[in-house]
N, C-alpha and C positions, 0 to 999 in steps of 0.2 A: 484432646486438643490441649495444646499449651496455652496459657494466660498470664497475664500480669493482673495482680490484685493491689490494688492502691488503696492505703488506709491512712487516716490522719486528717487533719484540719488543713493540710498545706495544699495549695494550689499548685498544679503543674503547669508549667508555661515553658516555651522554646520553641524550635522549629526543627522540622525534620524533614530531609531532603527525600522525595519519592523518585525512584528511578524509573526511567521509561522502561515500558513494556515490549517485549518483540511483536508480540501478537496485536499491539496496537500501532507499532511502527510499520511494520510490514504493508499492511494493507494503504497506508497514507502514503508509502514510498511508490506503490502502483498507482494511487489515485493522481499522482504528479502526472502521469501520462494523459490526463483528461485536460490538462491546461498547456498551451504554449508558452515557454518561457520559465521563469525560476519559481520553484516552490521551496521553501524553507521549513524544516521540521526540527525542532528542539528538543531536548533532553533523549537523544536517541543512545541505546546501549550498543556498546561495542561488542557485537556477537558474531558467530559465524554465518548465522543466516541473513543478518544484515549485510555482511559483507557479500554474501552470494547475491543478494538482491542488487546490491550496488553494481556488480558486476554484469547482471542481466541488464539492469537498465544502461549500462555504458555499451553494451553489445547492440542495444536498440538504436544507440546513437545518442544518448543522454550524457551531457557532462555533469558529474557529480564530484562534489567536495565533503569532505568529513573533517571538520576541526572542532577538537573538544568533543562537544555532544551536539554539535549542530550539524545536520546535513543539508546540503543545497543542491538540488537537482534541476538542471535547466534542459528543457525539452525542447528548445528552439530549433535544434537540428535533428531531430528524430528522423531516422533514415531506414530503419530496418523495422519490420513488423513480424519477424519469427523469432520466438525464444526456443534456442536450439536444446535438443535432448541432453547433451553434455552437461548442461548447466542446471535444467529444469529437473533432472532426475536426481540431484543432490539436496532439492528442498521443494517439498510439496506446496509451500506459499506461493511459488512462482506462477501457480495457476492465476493469481491475483491480476495478473497483467493481462490477461486475456479480454475480460470485459472493458476495461479502459481503452485498449488499442481498438476494438470493436466501434466503441461508442466514439472516439475520436478520429479513426481513420477509415471506418466502415469496413474494414477486413484485419484478420491476424492469424497465424497460424503458431500454435504452442504446442510442445512436444507434451504428452501425457505424462504427469507427474511420476517420479520414482516411488520406491516403497518407503515404508514409515516403520520405525521401531516399535511403535505402539500398535501396530496392526493395520488393517485397511481402514483407509479414510477417504470414502468415495468423494468424486467432483461431482456427482449427478445433480447437487443442488444448483450449482453454478451452471451448468449446462442449461438444466430447465429454465432458469431465470434468463438468461439470454436468449433461449428460442420464445419465451413468451414476451419479451421485449421486441421480438422481430427478427432476430437474428437467424441465419441458416448455418447449421454446423453439420460438417461431415468427418468423418474419421478416415484418415490415410497414412498407412504404414507408421502407425505410432503417433501421428500428429492430429491435433484438433484443428481443423479449419473453420473459420468462422467469418461470416460475412453478414452486411446489413445493407439496405437500400439507400438508408441515409445516415448521416451523423447528426447528432444533438435534434432538437433541444433536450437537453437533460438538465439535472440540477445534483450537484454533488453535495450533500451535507457531511460537514467534517466537524466533529466535536472539538471543542477549544480551539478553534482557528481565527486567524485574523488575516483578512484580505492585504495582499501586498502587491502592487501592480508589476507585471499581469499575471502573477502565480498566486500561490497559496502559502500561507504560513501556518504551522500547526504545531502541536506538541504531542509527543509519544507518553504523556502523563495523563492520568485523568482532570478534568477542568477544575481550575482554582479560582476562587473568588476574584482574584486579580484578572483572569482571563476572560476573553470575550466568550459569549455563549456561540452554540452551533451557527455556521452560515452556511448560506445556500450561494454557490458561485457557478453560473452558467458554463457549460462546456462547449468545446467547439462544434 
């Protein structure tokens, strides 16, 4: 492993910008589906998977803007509860929309995710968790159909998030001393 070795009596000081992480941002983007209204995510990296998740959210009816490194997701007019194969097959993380759609709207239909260059990455833990929370799941022609008797109450804990009315504000970076601690916001 590479390392830096610092020697001497000189104290280091300065600022280092930590870029947002895709694996932190994608679940936050899906979590925006839990709240009606605007959610703001800061320090979002411009990567293909982020763009794919934006397309998926837009297909579901969300309005999304991405300026500089700030992503705003408005779910006030969500109109579709199906994530189509054509998009889901390109990104395994698109399975993240299944839980929030069922929690907020009592039902969802999401295509089974496509392959992965790293090998098989099963989604059985996602499905088991949904079943334990009371969702009914069926598989029909490559789609996972999920339904629940009722939506909410649930709590969505998001690290380094700040409440903005009526949505959520979060960062794709690790929490900093300046950011607030994790919050819990009621879902629909």
